[in-house]
N, C-alpha and C positions, 0 to 999 in steps of 0.2 A: 506496500501499500503506500503511494506516495509521497499520501498528504492524511494529515492525523481526520476522520470522518466524526466531529465527536460528534453528531446529531445523529449518524449513523448504530455506532454507540451506545445512544441514549436508547436508543430502539430496539438494540439487541440486545440491552442491560433489563428493559425494560420488561423484554416479551419474554427472555427467561427467567424471573423475576416469577411476572406473572403469571407461569405459566399459558399464557391466550394476546393473542393476537389486540383480540375485541378490547379485553381487561387493560392490558399497555395505550391502549389508543387514546382512553377516557383518563388515565392517569396522565396522559402526553398533550392530553389537549389535541389530538387529532384524528385523522377518521383510521377504520384500522388499515384502508391504501394505500393509505399514505406512509402508516409503519411497515406496511408488505415491502414496499416500496425501499426505504432509509434499510431494509434490512438485507433487501436484495441489494441494495448496491456493496454494500461492503462484504457481503460475500462475496460476489466481480474481480470487487477491488480485488480483495486477498484469493480467488480461486480457493475460495473452498466454502462448501454448505457447514453453517454451520446452525439450523436448523429443517427437523423434519415439519412437514407441518400435513394432516389431514383435516381431514371434515369435522373430526370428533377431536382431533390431540392432535398439541402442542410439542415436541421433545428433542435437545436437544441434541444434537451429534457427539462426539468422541472432540471430537476438535475443539466443536462449541460448546461442553463441558470444561478443558481445558482450558478454553478463550475468557472462560466467565469471568474465572477471579482475575485475567492477568484487564480485561476491560475495567473494570467498578474499580481496577486501581487505580490504572490509567484516568479514567472521569472524573475520581476525588484530587486527583494531584490537580487535574487539570481546573476544577470547581473552586480547589485550593487557593491557586495561583489565583484566578480572578475574584473572588471574596475579599482575594489580597490589596490587587488595585484595587480593586472597591472603595476597605478602607481609610489609602493612600488617598486617595479623590475626594470621597468624603468631611478624611479628618485632616490630612495636608501633616501641614506644623504644629498640629493640634493635636498631635498624638505622646505620644513619649513610653514606649518599653524599657524598663528595669529589670535587670537578673540579679536579684542579691539571695544570703543564705536567709535562711527559715526566722534564727534569731534576730539576726542586724530587720529581716520586717516587720518582724514583732517589736523588735522591744526601744528602736529607732525609730522608721520610715516615717507613722501613725506625726508624729509632730511636724515631723519634716513635711511631708503633705500636704500636713493640712494650711502650715502655714503657704507654701506654695498655691494651694487650692484656690486662700485668699486673692493674691496677688491675679491669676491661671483660673477663670473657678468655671471655664468654658474650654480644659484640656482634658483631653480625657488619660489620663497613668494607668498602663499595666505591670501589675507589677510580679516577676515569674519566681515565686521562691522555689526557688532547686535546691541541689546540690551546687557543690564548686564545680564539679566537672562541669553539669550543666551549665554554669552559670559561665564559664569559658566556652564554650558552642556553640550560646544564643552569642555571646562576644565576636567570637570569627567567620562566622554566620550572617551574623548582621539581622538576627531575629530581637535584637534588644541593640537598643540606642549607649548603653552604656551595664558594668555591672558593680557589685560590691560582693567581694571576696575575698578569700588567704592574699596575700601578700606569697610569690613564691617561686624559684630559676622554671619553674615550666612558662610562664608571665612573659618570658621575652623579645616577643610581637607582639607586646599591648604596654601604649602609656600606662601609669600609674599614678594614683594621687595617695597619699598614705592617710591614710584618717584616726586610727586609733592601735596600741596594743590593749590583752586583754589576757589577766593569766587561768591556767586552767588551771582549777581549783576540785576537788572531795567531796563529790553530796551523798550524805548523808543522810539517812532517818534521821530526825531531829531527838529519837529517844534512845536513836542509840550511844555506846559510852564514845567512839567518837566525835561523834559532834559533839562533849563536855574539851577536846584540845581545842592550843592554839594553831597549831599547827599538826602536821603531819609528814610523814620523809618520804621518798617510792622506795624504799629499804620494805618499812611497815607498811605500805599499802600492798605488797604481794602474801600478806598474812589473814587479808578479809577477800574474799568473793569478789572479783572485779565485773563491772560493766562497762559496755565500748562501744563505740558507733562502732559501724560497718567499717571493714579493710579500705573501700572506695574513698571512704570520708575525708573533708582535709583537716578535721579536725583529731584525725584518728592518728593518722602520716604525720602531723605537726609532734607529738607524743612518741610516736616512733623513733620519729626521726635523733627529737633531744635524748634521749633514751638511750639511743642505740650509741649514740656521743661522747652520752658519758659511764660507755659499758654496762646499761641498769637490762640485767633479762626482763627484762615482763610478758607476761602472763597475763587472757584473759579468760573470764569461768562462763560470763554471758556475754552472747551480740547481739544488736538489733540495728534497726534501720534510723529511728526518728530519734532527736535527742529528746524528747519530750515521754519517749515510750521507758528512757532507759532511764531521764529522773522518778519519771511515776516507780522503776522497780525498785532506784534507791528510795524511793518514802515509807516502799513496801517491806522495807528492812529486808527484801531479799540480796545488797549487794549495797557497793559503790563506785561512785559513777563516775570518770576523771573525764569531767564537763567544763564550756566555760563557762564565766560568773556567772554570765547572760543568759543562761539554759533553761534560769525557773526563777520566779518570785518568792524569798525567802522567808515575805509576810505574808504573801500568801499559800505556803503549803503547805507539808506536814516534810523535810527536809529541807537538809542545814550544810554552807561551805563552809569547806577546811582547808585554810591553806597546807598546799603545798612542796615541802622544800627541798634545800639539794635532788638535782639543780631547778628551779623556779623555771619553771614553760609556760610561754604567755604564746598567744600570735597572733598575728599585725595583721587586717584586716584591711582595706584598699579600695580608695574603685580604680574601677580597669577601664579600660576600651583602646576600641585600636588606635594604632598609631599611624594609621596611611589615612583616616577615614577624619572627617574633619567636621567636632559637634557644630549641630547647627546652633543659632542662638538664642533658639525654644531652651533646647535642650541642654547647654549649656550653663544656659541663667539660673535650670534647675543644680548643676554640677555644685553649681560655685557656692549656690543654698548651701548642699551639705556638706560641703567644705569648712564654710565658714559657721556650718552651726556644730559641726565635730570641733574648728581646729578652736572655738571657744566650750568648748565642754559643757553645751547645752543639750548632749543628746544624751 
């Protein structure tokens, strides 16, 4: 097929899904004859028969059955592209997408976005609260205007504005003996059941790299995907979770954050953006607002 026949794809998919030319015609707001011609046209372009027709039944051929999921995928991709372009045309500069760590999104972004909305009430802001890996992908693939994530060596191709550093602490149940201590060492933590975030997370990587640099062997007893799950397990007395201090609010939960010594481990958070693409004036204004708020210590 020399050209992608979108109308033919829609007709074929609708007939295959509905099991009837009549029903497909109703769903597409066409006549049965028009639907049949579109399917016939795409069959002629491909040089294969996709559907067998009888007076009572419509059946996919073997090639038609193999082609159906591919056709659905192609049509879905085309519709997504059209939707994205339509949104860009509708919102233009009035839309900003930020990829952000979940902890930063929960604890820091509400006040910043509230402040931004007062200045630009008509701007649509999409906040992607995803993993550090997804944040990098979103920035590099231009799905996000910029991101807020860990500052690391794998950001060599991105421009970085440092925002702040935060310590990793030991979250433990409020009623535990550990909660009453002023601090704990990494070596001492090995005596407790330990809860960790999945290996692909940025926080886990920070911990492992720091301990490896100091020659400290560490094993985790529990592994979860989300920070709030780790905090919940710690609060329930299951074990101790090594997480950023902002992973939970001590005043509103049943957990306590105990500082960890020897060595002190922290994660650096920064605003990341492509260094080969200038930010639009509106996006740059939000970036400046974020930098100013973090550097003033308000967030």
